[in-house]
N, C-alpha and C positions, 0 to 999 in steps of 0.2 A: 428565500434561499435559492440557490441555483447557480447558473452560469454567471461568472463575473466577466468583466472586460477581457481579462487575460487568463481565464481558467475557470475551474470549478471550485465551489466551496465543498467542505468535507461532507456535508449532508447529501449533496447531489452525487458526489463520487460514490458514497456508500450505497445510495439507492441504485445507481447504475450497475454496481458490482455485486449487489445482494449481500452486503455485509453491514455491520453497525459502525458508527463513528468510533466507538471504543476499539473495535478491531483494527481500524486504520491506524489509530494512535498506537496500539500495541505493536503493529508491524513496523512503525517508525522507530519505536524504542528498541525493538529487536534487530534493527538494521536491514529488514527486508524491503522496506520502502525508504527512500531518502527523505530527509527533512524537507518539508515543502517551503516554498516562498511564502512570505507574509505580506499582507496589505498594511498600509499605515495604521489601520485599526487592529492589527495583529490577527486577522482572519487567515487561516491556512488557504493557500491557493494551489490547486493541482492542475496538471496538464494532461494531455492525451497519453503521454508516455507513462505517467503515474497510473492511469486507468489500465493500460496494457500490463504493467507489472502486477497490479493487484489481481487482474483476471488470471494472469499466469500463476500466481501463488495459489489462487483458488483451484485451478486445474491440477496443480501439483498435489494439493491436499486431497482432491478427489481420487488421485492415483495412489494415495497412501503415504505420501511424503509428509513429514511433520516439521514444524518449526518451533515446537515447544521447548521449554527449558530442559526437559528430560532428554531431548535429542542431543546428540553430540554437537559440539561447537562446529565441527567440520561440516556436518549436514546443514546447519544453519547458514554457515558461510557459503556453502555450495548453492543453496536455494537463493541466497541474496545475489550471488554472482549470476546465476541463471536468470533471475528476475531482471537484472540490469541489461541482459542481452536479449530479452524477449521483445 
């Protein structure tokens, strides 16, 4: 696993950002990370921008912001918007 020709596999991204693969998938479902591109074999492929967004989300969490279902939809949308601009 690791860097692919045009990006990173999910395991390498998770390792670089200190999260699990399941966390990345969760952020995708919640709309905090965009759906990744896929290889012909359907592997997820992530780029540097995805890594930056994920690190931003982690920093926001460290400051006490939450993306949980208990949080208001406005907070989740705001975090997703901020992540896109990071």
